[in-house]
C-alpha positions as CSV (number, residue, x, y, z in Angstrom):
1,M,-51.2,-14.9,-9.9
2,H,-48.1,-12.6,-9.9
3,A,-44.7,-13.6,-11.2
4,I,-41.4,-12.4,-9.6
5,L,-38.3,-12.7,-12.1
6,L,-35.1,-12.4,-10.2
7,A,-32.8,-10.6,-12.6
8,A,-30.7,-8.4,-10.5
9,G,-27.3,-10.1,-10.9
10,V,-24.1,-9.5,-12.8
11,G,-23.6,-13.0,-14.3
12,K,-19.8,-13.1,-13.9
13,R,-19.5,-16.6,-14.9
14,L,-20.8,-15.6,-18.4
15,S,-18.9,-12.2,-18.7
16,G,-16.9,-13.4,-21.7
17,L,-19.9,-14.5,-23.8
18,A,-22.5,-12.1,-22.7
19,E,-20.2,-9.0,-23.3
20,G,-21.3,-7.3,-20.0
21,L,-25.2,-7.9,-20.6
22,P,-27.3,-9.2,-17.8
23,K,-28.1,-12.8,-18.3
24,C,-31.8,-12.0,-18.9
25,L,-30.9,-9.9,-21.9
26,L,-29.1,-12.7,-23.7
27,A,-31.0,-13.2,-27.0
28,F,-31.8,-16.5,-28.6
29,N,-33.2,-16.3,-32.2
30,G,-33.3,-12.6,-31.7
31,K,-35.5,-12.7,-28.6
32,T,-34.1,-12.1,-25.1
33,L,-34.7,-14.4,-22.1
34,L,-36.7,-11.7,-20.4
35,A,-39.0,-11.3,-23.4
36,R,-39.5,-15.0,-23.5
37,H,-40.4,-15.1,-19.8
38,V,-43.0,-12.4,-20.4
39,E,-44.6,-13.9,-23.3
40,A,-44.8,-17.4,-21.6
41,L,-46.3,-15.8,-18.5
42,A,-48.8,-13.9,-20.4
43,A,-49.8,-17.0,-22.3
44,C,-50.3,-18.8,-18.9
45,G,-52.6,-16.1,-17.6
46,V,-50.4,-14.5,-15.1
47,A,-51.7,-11.1,-14.1
48,R,-48.7,-9.3,-13.4
49,V,-44.8,-9.5,-13.7
50,D,-42.4,-7.9,-11.2
51,C,-38.8,-8.0,-12.2
52,V,-36.0,-7.6,-9.4
53,V,-33.4,-5.3,-11.2
54,G,-29.9,-4.1,-10.1
55,Y,-27.0,-4.4,-12.5
56,R,-27.8,-2.4,-15.7
57,K,-31.3,-2.0,-14.1
58,D,-32.3,0.7,-16.9
59,D,-31.6,-1.7,-19.6
60,V,-33.6,-4.4,-18.1
61,A,-36.4,-2.2,-17.0
62,R,-36.6,-1.0,-20.7
63,E,-36.7,-4.4,-22.2
64,L,-39.3,-5.6,-19.5
65,A,-41.5,-2.6,-20.4
66,D,-41.3,-3.3,-24.1
67,A,-42.0,-7.1,-23.7
68,A,-44.8,-6.4,-21.4
69,R,-46.4,-4.1,-23.7
70,R,-46.2,-6.5,-26.7
71,A,-47.7,-9.3,-24.5
72,S,-50.3,-7.1,-23.0
73,I,-49.4,-7.7,-19.3
74,D,-48.9,-5.4,-16.3
75,C,-45.4,-5.1,-15.1
76,G,-43.1,-3.4,-12.7
77,V,-39.6,-3.4,-11.3
78,I,-38.2,-3.8,-7.8
79,E,-34.8,-2.5,-7.3
80,N,-32.0,-4.3,-5.4
81,P,-29.4,-1.9,-4.7
82,Q,-27.2,-4.7,-3.2
83,Y,-27.2,-6.6,-6.5
84,D,-23.6,-7.6,-6.0
85,R,-24.5,-9.7,-3.0
86,G,-26.3,-13.0,-2.9
87,S,-29.5,-14.0,-4.5
88,I,-31.1,-14.0,-1.1
89,V,-31.0,-10.3,-1.0
90,S,-33.0,-10.1,-4.5
91,L,-35.6,-12.5,-3.2
92,S,-36.0,-10.6,0.1
93,V,-36.7,-7.2,-1.7
94,A,-39.7,-8.7,-3.3
95,R,-41.3,-10.1,-0.1
96,D,-44.2,-7.7,-0.5
97,V,-45.4,-9.4,-3.5
98,F,-45.2,-13.0,-2.5
99,T,-46.6,-12.3,1.0
100,Q,-49.7,-10.6,-0.5
101,H,-50.4,-12.5,-3.7
102,A,-50.2,-16.0,-5.1
103,S,-46.9,-16.0,-6.8
104,I,-44.4,-17.6,-9.0
105,V,-40.8,-16.9,-8.1
106,M,-38.5,-17.5,-11.2
107,D,-34.7,-17.2,-12.0
108,A,-34.5,-15.1,-14.9
109,D,-31.6,-17.0,-16.7
110,V,-33.6,-20.0,-17.7
111,L,-34.7,-21.0,-21.3
112,Y,-37.6,-23.5,-21.2
113,Q,-40.7,-24.6,-22.9
114,T,-43.8,-22.9,-21.9
115,G,-45.4,-26.2,-21.1
116,L,-43.0,-26.5,-18.3
117,L,-44.3,-23.2,-16.8
118,R,-47.8,-24.1,-17.3
119,R,-47.3,-27.4,-15.3
120,L,-46.3,-25.2,-12.3
121,I,-49.1,-22.7,-12.6
122,D,-51.9,-25.4,-13.2
123,S,-50.5,-27.7,-10.4
124,P,-53.3,-28.5,-7.9
125,H,-50.8,-27.7,-5.2
126,A,-50.6,-24.0,-4.1
127,N,-47.0,-24.5,-3.1
128,C,-44.8,-26.4,-5.3
129,L,-41.2,-26.6,-6.9
130,L,-40.5,-27.8,-10.3
131,L,-38.2,-30.8,-10.3
132,D,-36.2,-32.6,-13.1
133,E,-35.3,-36.1,-12.2
134,R,-33.8,-36.7,-15.6
135,A,-30.7,-34.4,-14.7
136,A,-27.6,-36.2,-13.8
137,P,-26.1,-35.5,-10.3
138,D,-24.1,-32.1,-10.5
139,E,-22.3,-30.7,-7.5
140,E,-23.1,-27.2,-8.8
141,A,-26.9,-27.7,-9.3
142,M,-29.4,-27.1,-6.6
143,R,-31.2,-30.5,-6.0
144,L,-34.4,-31.5,-4.3
145,G,-35.0,-34.3,-1.9
146,V,-38.6,-35.4,-2.0
147,D,-40.2,-38.0,0.5
148,Q,-42.6,-40.7,-0.1
149,S,-45.8,-38.3,0.0
150,G,-44.2,-36.2,-2.8
151,S,-43.3,-33.3,-0.4
152,V,-40.1,-31.6,-0.8
153,R,-38.1,-31.9,2.3
154,T,-34.8,-30.3,1.3
155,I,-33.1,-28.2,-1.3
156,Q,-29.3,-28.4,-1.2
157,R,-26.5,-27.9,-3.7
158,G,-25.2,-31.2,-5.1
159,L,-27.5,-33.6,-2.9
160,V,-27.2,-37.1,-4.2
161,D,-28.9,-39.4,-1.7
162,G,-31.0,-39.9,1.3
163,Y,-34.4,-39.5,-0.2
164,P,-36.8,-41.7,-2.3
165,L,-36.8,-39.1,-5.2
166,I,-34.0,-36.6,-5.9
167,G,-33.9,-34.3,-8.7
168,E,-32.6,-30.9,-10.0
169,G,-34.6,-27.9,-9.2
170,V,-35.4,-25.6,-12.1
171,G,-35.4,-22.5,-10.1
172,F,-39.2,-21.9,-10.2
173,L,-41.4,-22.0,-7.2
174,K,-45.1,-21.4,-6.7
175,L,-46.1,-19.9,-3.5
176,S,-49.4,-19.1,-1.6
177,P,-49.4,-15.9,0.6
178,A,-49.3,-17.8,3.8
179,V,-46.4,-19.9,3.0
180,G,-44.9,-16.8,1.5
181,V,-44.9,-15.3,5.0
182,T,-43.0,-18.3,6.3
183,L,-40.4,-17.6,3.5
184,A,-40.2,-14.0,4.4
185,T,-39.5,-14.8,7.9
186,A,-36.8,-17.3,6.9
187,L,-35.2,-14.7,4.7
188,T,-35.1,-12.0,7.6
189,K,-33.4,-14.6,9.9
190,R,-30.7,-15.3,7.5
191,L,-30.2,-11.7,6.7
192,D,-30.2,-10.7,10.4
193,R,-27.3,-13.1,10.8
194,G,-25.3,-11.2,8.0
195,L,-25.8,-13.9,5.5
196,L,-26.1,-11.3,2.6
197,D,-23.9,-13.4,0.3
198,A,-26.1,-16.6,0.6
199,D,-28.1,-18.3,-2.1
200,Y,-31.9,-17.7,-1.6
201,E,-32.4,-21.5,-1.6
202,L,-31.0,-21.5,1.9
203,A,-34.0,-19.7,3.2
204,I,-36.4,-22.0,1.0
205,D,-34.6,-25.0,2.9
206,D,-35.5,-23.3,6.1
207,M,-39.1,-22.8,5.1
208,L,-39.4,-26.5,3.9
209,Q,-38.9,-27.5,7.6
210,S,-42.3,-26.2,8.6
211,E,-44.3,-26.0,5.3
212,R,-45.4,-28.6,2.9
213,V,-44.3,-27.8,-0.7
214,F,-44.8,-30.4,-3.3
215,A,-42.5,-31.3,-6.3
216,E,-43.8,-31.1,-9.8
217,P,-42.1,-33.1,-12.5
218,V,-41.0,-31.2,-15.5
219,A,-40.7,-34.2,-17.9
220,P,-41.0,-34.3,-20.9
221,F,-40.3,-30.5,-21.3
222,A,-36.9,-29.1,-22.0
223,W,-35.1,-26.4,-20.1
224,T,-31.6,-25.1,-19.0
225,E,-30.4,-22.6,-16.7
226,I,-27.7,-20.5,-18.1
227,D,-24.5,-20.1,-16.0
228,F,-21.7,-21.2,-18.2
229,A,-20.7,-21.2,-21.8
230,E,-21.7,-25.0,-22.2
231,D,-25.2,-24.0,-21.0
232,V,-25.5,-21.3,-23.8
233,R,-24.6,-24.1,-26.4
234,R,-27.2,-26.3,-24.8
235,A,-29.8,-23.7,-25.0
236,E,-29.2,-23.1,-28.7
237,Q,-28.8,-26.8,-29.7
238,D,-31.2,-28.7,-27.4
239,V,-33.9,-26.3,-26.1
240,L,-34.4,-23.7,-28.7
241,P,-35.5,-26.1,-31.5
242,L,-38.3,-27.2,-29.2
243,L,-39.8,-24.0,-28.2
244,D,-42.3,-24.2,-31.1
245,S,-43.7,-27.4,-29.8
246,D,-44.4,-26.3,-26.1
247,D,-47.7,-28.1,-25.7
């Protein structure tokens, strides 16, 4: 299995705290998010990590190489020269990976317990999204609507009703190559319409209309996406103390 880390963006909403760093280079207890991703992926038996880079690409590539060497895992970078556009472009430039290999697609700005990642990788479903039904409704968060069979039917920002189960998406997706081809087609259609500033989740939502993708619950594991100052505080206070008890 391969992993794709989406780490090309500028992270404007955290500019004051991050001091110009890409979010994946934020350090918690002296270790960057990127290094933590690489360690977790190696611990879960992933064969290779490809990191989509853009903003401060050389700094990210250097940290990736150092972390991969320490964790003894193969790695590479995929450049997104349009990193100032939407995340849909970053996912699109990695299509050669997820259409040819079983893959994990991951937002790089997440701090989490390794057990959460292991649950995704070890899922019996070849295609699945991590879902946290504990999360309170949030108009900013990407939320998954799940039907009675456990299939994710939609992913929308701020979704609050209309499905038997609704929860926040972690930003981690496991894909088979066949379903990866469907996602690549959905990405192309969106980009051909000029939607370069869109979230990649719009293309995933398109894919869900024809492919069966299951929801994997993340409880009891802790995680947080890091977009705002309060997310940094939550990462330090609520998630970081649990990282030594992942399993």
